[in-house]
C-alpha positions, 0 to 999 in steps of 0.5 A: 823853708830852707832851699833844698835845690842844688841847682835852679833853672828856667823862667816861666809864669811871669805875672805883673801886679800893677799898683792900685794906689800907693802901697796897694796892688792889683791881682796879678796878670799873666804875661806869656812868652818869658825869655829872660830876666837879669837883675843886678844889684848896684853897689857903691864902695866907700874907702876912707884913707888915714895913716897911709892905708884904708882906715875905713871901708864899706859897701852900700847897695843902692838899687836893683836894675835889670832887663826883662826879655819877652817874646812880646809884651801884651797890649794890656801891659803896654797900656796899663804899665807903659802908658801906651794908648789906642788910636781911633783907627785901631793903632797902638800909640807910644806916648813920649813922657807917658805916666808909667805905673809901678808893679810887682814882678812875679815869676817861677823857676824850677830846681832839681828838688822843688820849684821857686817863685820870686817877687820883685817889689815896687818896680818901674819900667823903662821904654820898650826896646825892639830890634827890627832885622831883615830875614836872611836864610830863615825867620829871625824871631824878634823879642821885646825888652824893657829895663826894670828898676826895683825900688822895693818896699819897707817891711816889718818893724825895722822898715827894712827895704825889701826888693826881692822875695823868694818862696819855695813850693811848700811856703805858705804864700807860694800857692796864691802868688799868681792869684791874690793881690800882694799885701805886706802889712802883716809880713814880719822879718826874722833872721835866717837860721841854719836848720 
């Protein structure tokens, strides 16, 4: 569906679908408390000079990296994705060098006409970042952050590397993004044409 929105805003209903086996995913789980997600496409420029000028140039996109900020990441996320473990006396242990699990990040945003849902594919998480500060005149709300690297997956007959999918509220997959394990075996790609 064509985007009907003039503006988009908000971030809510964050879900994570962890990797079951390479290329297959579990049913998404909710992570309440979304504050922000800031994805950024990294690109590299190539310029070749000849005849005293730029003879050839091209931009290549390499990765999508970003930061996810949440009120608190739940224990299941710390264990399942970041490799934390429970101690015998009830504590939560951060393990240096722990094996981390890939995941698909799914969330929802609003718009002036319709809602949209987004999927960032085959993500890897960095270490959990926290700030501890003293309270001054009132309470200071602490948030947690992780860096995210989006590797994407190959889709379609041309094996295009897809890093992000966006679905409007009347798109076929929109209704099941939070309730069904993501699968991309039957997904095909075609050019976007003006309606």
